[in-house]
C-alpha positions, 0 to 999 in steps of 0.5 A: 780048724780051718786054715786060710791060704793066701793065693799069690796075686801073680797066680790069680793073674796068670789063671785069669789070662789062661782062662781068657786065652782058653775062651778065645781059642774055643771061640774062633772055631765056633765063629767059623761055623756061622752062616757068614763065616767067610766074612769073619777073619782070624788071620794075623793081618786082620787081627793086627788091623783091629789091634790099635787105634788113632792114639797108637798108645793102646794095643789089644788083639781081638779073637776075630774081625767081622767084615760085614756085608749087611746089617744082618751080619751084625745082628747075627754076630751079636745074637751069637755072642749073646747066646754063647756060653762063654763071655764074648765081647763085640765092638764096632769099629769105624775110623777108630779115631779113639786114642785110648783103645775105646774101639777095641775088643780084647779076645772078642770080635771087632766089627769093621764098619768100613767094610759095610760102607764099601758094600753099600757104596756099590749099591748106593744104599748108604744115604737116602734123602727124603722129606716129610710134612712133620720133619721137613728134609732129612737123610737116612744114613748108615752108621758106617757112613763117613760125614764127608759122604753125608756132606757130598750126598746132601749138598748135591740136593742143596741141603746139609746137616747143621751140626758137624765135627771139625774132621769129617772122615769119621763115621756117623755111628762113631760121632753119635756114640760120643756127641759130635761137636764143633764150632757150630755146636753153640748154635745148633747143638751137638750132632746128637741133638740133630737126630730124629731116629735110629736103627740099633743092634742091641746087646741082645742081638735085636735090631730096634728102631728108636726115636724120641717117641718110639723106644725112646729110652734106647734112643736117648741111651745110645746118643752119647752112650759110648757104644754101651747099649747098641751098634748104630746101623742107621740114623735119620738126620735133619737137613736144612738148605746148604749155604754156598760160601763162608766168610771165615775170620780169625782175630788175635787177642792178648787178654784172655778175659777179652778173648772169652768175653767176645766168644761168649758175646758171639754165642749169645746172639740169636736169630738171623744176626747170629754167626754160624761157627765160633771156635778159639785156640791158643798160639804159643812157641809152635806158631799160629799155623799147624797141621789142622790149619794154615790160615795165616799168611807167611808174610805175617808170621814174624809179626805174630811171633813177635807178639808170642815172644812178648806175651808167651800165649796169645789167643785166636778167635775164629768165626764163620758166617755162611751166605748164599746168593740171596745174602751175599750183599748184606753179609759184609755189612753184618760182618762189619757190625759184628766185628765192631763189637769185638776187642781183638788186637787192631791190625791182627784180623785175617779173612778168607772167603771159601766154599761151604764144602771147603770150609767144612772139610778144612782139616783134610789137607793137613791130614793128607800132608801129614800122611805124605810125610809119614807123620799121621800114624803116630801116637796121639796122647790127646785130652779133651775136656768140658769146663764150666764157665765159672772156672775158665780163668782159674784154668787159664792161669793154672793150666795154660800159663803154668803147666802147659807154658812152663813145660813147653812140650805142646806139639799140636793145636790147643782148642778152646771155645764155648757152648750153650747148655740149652742146645744139649738134651739131658735125656741123652747119655752125654755128660756136660758141666752143669752151667748155662755156658761151658767150654771145650778144651782140646789138647791135640798132641802128636808125639813119637813112639818113644816120648808119648808118655811125656804128654800123657804125664802132662795130661794126668798132671793137668787132671790132678790140678783140676781136681785139686782146684775144684774145677768140675771138668767132664772128659770128652772121649772119657778114659777111666780105669775104675768104676768109681771114676766112671761113677763120678764122671756120670754123676746123677746119670750113673744109675740111669746109665747102669740100668740101661746097660742091664736092660740093653746089654745084660751080658756086658758085651758091647764096647769093652774097650771103654772099660766101663763095665768090663 
């Protein structure tokens, strides 16, 4: 008679961890026999540098860190991992601006893309600007390059990409692996909608050039693909004439419906009369100025805070219009006509006139200020969501006015602004709500090392509320712990996403920190 013995759970866990440690221990010597072994580091300093991210919440040590001097180093590493007998994961790390360990590779190898950027700086090989009859002007940009590098390199030629992120000290490969959004997305689409071609190192160690016409399945898989199908080593990005200056306006609202109605009006305008940038945010007890922007004059802060004390939450609409020498005389009239259609609180309109570069790089000064105070390298329990337009009123009452306002723990900006679905390409891996207009909301919290859990708990309660209220949110920078959650996140795209993973990364090696297949 057969006897079934129950193996204690703790024994299985210990056995699994022991095998992982054994694998990591055997992997390191093998790595150090490779042709580029001098660029693979296993010392404590290197390991610790790749064991955390901007979130400072998740900590996980790799077995080694590759500091590549060329794309070929990355190809060779992934090819080695693919042919290696034991499981070996690989993750590309740029600025590691993730908040839940997405750029990590537990017991695997982290590829430090910033080191490749340093090598290319010496040879001026990171960004090349060209023109073709079919594409017009474009820039071939290394995946390791920062968007601030792209801005400076292209504006020297009077050119620039049209779609940006709020913060420019992120790598091109990193934002294209997510989507890359900002206040320009309603008009120009996310950054993944403005790429013509890429070079990608797949999970088989193959360097593949792909575009909408060539190896298109890989091209669309990688865009918004969370690093699951390949490491982006080059992206060809469309360029247009760069404006010289920006008229930057912020207006305050008491009524949420007026606030969102005006946002939606602005993003519905097409052609030369359209504004170039629309974002919105909440103003609560913490005041209208924060690390992200000190836009409002100090003399008006008491007046604004009086509104906050009366209404608990007020809403800020932020608009930008680009102009140059040819349009600097017509722009004021266009701006005035646009403002006449909006329903902000009279007397609460604020304007600035800044250079194009200063506008795009507006978050940098806040970062430097926090760094000087030792407040940048702290936990960031952020939560970023996409909301269908049909649910924003419910979200405002159930989340903003109930959960967020009543707990009153918010310590950073809360962004809230709309986008047009028709500016996104459904063939990419990115996931958005199935409505013509949807909103993004970002809770950009900062915390101490001993209280980040309070913010994380609020994030979880917020997600539970949305689920119970039937709000069909999609996480931006998604973070889930089960396959079922990932399947729900991707919805109809899950089968395609899974098939592409098997095709381009059959050993499930790439970006294990996302915890989709690992």
